C-alpha positions in Angstrom: 0.0 0.0 0.0 1.0 3.6 -0.6 -0.5 6.4 1.5 -0.6 10.2 1.2 -0.5 11.7 4.7 -1.3 15.3 5.7 0.1 15.7 9.2 -0.3 18.6 11.5 3.1 20.0 12.4 3.5 22.5 15.3 6.7 23.2 17.1 5.1 24.1 20.4 2.0 25.7 21.9 3.1 29.2 21.1 4.0 28.6 17.4 1.3 28.5 14.7 0.9 25.1 13.1 0.4 23.9 9.5 -0.4 20.7 7.6 2.6 18.9 6.0 2.3 16.5 3.1 4.1 13.1 3.1 4.0 10.1 0.9 4.6 6.7 2.6 5.1 3.5 0.6 5.5 -0.2 1.5 2.6 0.0 4.0 1.4 -3.5 5.1 -2.4 -3.9 5.6 -1.8 -5.3 9.1 0.2 -2.2 10.2 -1.5 0.1 12.7 -1.7 3.9 12.1 1.1 4.3 14.7 3.3 1.9 12.9 2.9 3.9 9.7 4.0 7.0 11.6 7.0 5.0 12.8 7.9 4.2 9.1 7.4 7.9 8.2 9.6 9.0 11.1 12.4 6.7 10.0 12.3 8.3 6.6 12.3 11.8 8.0 15.2 11.0 10.3 17.2 9.6 7.4 16.5 12.9 5.5 17.7 14.9 8.4 14.2 16.3 9.1 12.3 16.5 12.4 10.2 13.4 13.1 6.5 13.7 13.8 5.7 13.8 17.6 2.9 11.6 18.7 1.9 9.9 22.0 1.9 6.2 22.6 2.6 3.7 25.3 0.9 0.3 25.4 -0.2 0.1 21.8 -2.9 -2.3 23.0 -5.8 0.1 23.4 -5.3 0.3 27.2 -3.4 3.4 28.1 -5.4 5.9 26.1 -2.4 8.1 25.2 -2.3 7.6 21.4 -5.5 9.4 20.3 -5.7 12.0 17.5 -8.1 12.8 14.6 -8.0 10.9 11.3 -10.0 12.5 8.5 -11.9 14.5 11.1 -13.0 11.6 13.2 -11.5 10.7 16.6 -9.5 7.5 16.5 -10.3 7.1 12.8 -13.9 6.1 13.0 -13.7 2.3 13.4 -16.0 1.3 16.3 -14.4 0.3 19.6 -10.8 0.8 18.7 -8.0 3.3 19.5 -5.5 4.7 16.9 -3.0 2.1 17.9 -5.5 -0.7 17.2 -6.6 0.7 13.8 -5.2 -1.4 11.0 -4.4 0.0 7.6 -6.7 -2.5 5.9 -9.4 -0.2 7.1 -8.3 2.2 4.3 -7.8 1.8 0.5 -4.5 1.7 -1.3 -3.6 5.2 -2.2 -5.8 6.7 0.5 -5.3 10.3 1.6 -5.3 10.7 5.4 -5.4 13.9 7.4 -3.9 13.5 10.9 -4.6 16.3 13.4 -4.4 16.6 17.2 -7.4 16.8 19.5 -9.1 20.2 19.0 -10.3 21.5 22.3 -9.5 24.6 24.4 -8.7 22.3 27.4 -6.2 20.4 25.3 -3.5 22.8 24.1 -1.2 21.4 21.5 2.3 20.7 22.9 3.9 19.5 19.6 2.5 18.1 16.4 -0.1 15.4 17.4 0.6 15.7 21.1 -1.8 17.6 23.4 -1.8 18.4 27.1 -4.6 16.3 28.6 -3.7 17.1 32.2 -7.1 18.7 32.7 -8.6 15.2 32.8 -6.1 14.2 35.5 -7.2 17.2 37.6 -10.9 16.2 37.2 -10.0 12.7 38.5 -7.9 14.1 41.4 -10.9 16.3 42.4 -12.8 13.1 43.1 -10.6 12.2 46.0 -10.5 8.6 47.2 -12.7 6.1 48.9 -12.4 5.6 52.7 -13.2 1.9 52.6 -10.1 0.1 54.0 -8.8 -2.0 51.1 -6.1 -4.2 52.6 -5.5 -7.4 50.7 -7.8 -8.6 48.0 -11.2 -9.3 49.5 -13.2 -12.4 48.9 -15.4 -11.9 45.8 -18.6 -12.5 47.8 -17.6 -10.4 50.8 -19.5 -7.4 49.7 -22.7 -8.3 47.8 -23.2 -6.2 44.7 -26.3 -6.6 42.5 -25.2 -8.0 39.1 -26.7 -5.1 37.0 -24.9 -2.5 39.2 -21.6 -4.5 38.9 -21.9 -4.7 35.1 -22.7 -0.9 34.8 -19.8 -0.1 37.1 -17.4 -2.2 35.1 -18.6 -0.6 31.8 -18.0 2.8 33.2 -14.6 1.8 34.7 -13.5 0.8 31.1 -12.8 4.6 30.4 -9.2 5.0 29.5 -9.2 8.8 29.6 -8.1 9.2 25.9 -10.0 12.4 25.4 -11.8 11.4 22.2 -15.1 12.3 23.7 -13.9 15.9 24.3 -12.4 16.2 20.8 -15.5 14.8 19.1 -18.0 16.9 21.0 -18.9 20.2 19.1 -18.9 21.8 22.6 -15.7 20.2 23.8 -17.5 18.8 26.8 -15.9 16.3 29.2 -19.2 15.0 30.5 -18.8 11.5 29.2 -15.4 11.2 30.8 -16.4 12.8 34.1 -19.7 10.8 34.2 -17.8 7.6 33.7 -15.4 8.3 36.5 -18.2 9.3 38.8 -20.4 6.3 37.9 -17.9 3.5 38.3 -17.5 4.3 42.0 -21.0 5.6 42.6 -22.6 2.3 41.6 -20.6 0.3 44.1 -21.0 0.0 47.9 -17.4 1.0 48.4 -18.0 4.3 46.8 -21.0 5.4 48.8 -19.5 7.2 51.8 -17.9 10.0 49.5 -20.5 9.7 46.7 -22.0 13.2 47.0 -18.7 14.9 47.8 -17.1 13.2 44.8 -19.6 14.4 42.3 -19.4 18.0 43.6 -15.7 18.0 43.5 -15.4 16.5 40.0 -18.1 18.6 38.5 -16.6 21.7 40.1 -13.2 20.9 38.6 -14.7 20.1 35.2 -16.3 23.5 35.2 -13.0 25.1 36.3 -11.3 23.7 33.2 -12.0 25.0 29.7 -14.6 22.3 28.9 -17.9 23.1 27.2 -21.4 22.1 28.1 -23.1 18.8 27.1 -26.1 19.2 24.8 -26.8 15.5 24.3 -25.5 15.3 20.7 -24.1 11.8 21.4 -20.9 12.1 19.3 -18.9 11.3 22.4 -20.5 7.9 22.7 -20.1 7.2 19.0 -16.3 7.7 19.1 -15.5 6.3 22.5 -13.1 3.3 22.0 -14.6 1.6 25.0 -18.1 2.3 23.8 -19.2 3.9 27.1 -22.9 4.8 27.1 -24.1 8.4 27.6 -26.2 6.9 30.4 -23.3 7.9 32.7 -24.0 11.5 31.9 -27.5 11.1 33.1 -26.2 9.5 36.3 -23.8 12.4 36.9 -26.7 14.9 36.6 -28.8 12.8 39.0 -26.0 12.6 41.6 -25.2 16.3 41.2 -28.8 17.4 41.8 -29.0 15.1 44.8 -25.7 16.4 46.2 -26.8 20.0 45.6 -30.0 19.6 47.6 -28.2 17.9 50.5 -25.2 20.1 50.8 -24.6 23.7 51.9 -25.1 26.2 49.0 -21.6 27.5 49.2 -20.2 24.0 48.6 -22.1 23.5 45.3 -20.2 24.5 42.2 -21.9 27.1 40.0 -23.4 26.1 36.7 -23.9 22.4 37.3 -22.4 19.6 35.2 -22.2 21.2 31.8 
């Protein structure tokens, strides 16, 4: 296969970026998009040019660090996969691909396809921790959890924090991410003691970052590589309203969850 790549090149967050055109040959159908970038970078280094900067770690769809836009769609548009899992057989020989970083005010571009997603880390940190003593691994039946709740909690916990939901949302909302992080503890007995404080803290931090409001478009769910349902957003709103009514007014973040 031969590909024509248009890659966003930007030296740093203070420098204007531009699209650069590259041709890459000898691409195998089983290569991932990241492996194609590896091939491109080898060619650039051989020519004495600056390689394309992009994030990656596990390359198994687990760490969530590799995401960027491919032809205007987060992670390339294949359902349930990240960029590192997207094979080139998904595209035709001679395809023209446009690779761009996440486009969101909360995700400033650091270099090329790399963005600063530390805003998501701060939202998680605002949720605090659970006070249930963990100790060693408990017996699986020590704390009874209804099967539907356990399954919904596991589905929400699958979130890898890649940021695709933010990049795909026309409003750059982080509601799917924040809702998932709130739901996976809020559905379990261990997460109940801090449940209300957690939602107030995380929603407050989400509003403090440069994220937009959720208007239920659903694009976040469509591009999520773990296919997390927007049901978690509804749960976040439910918990936020409950927390708002049961806490002192000065402890409730203004604006609500997007």
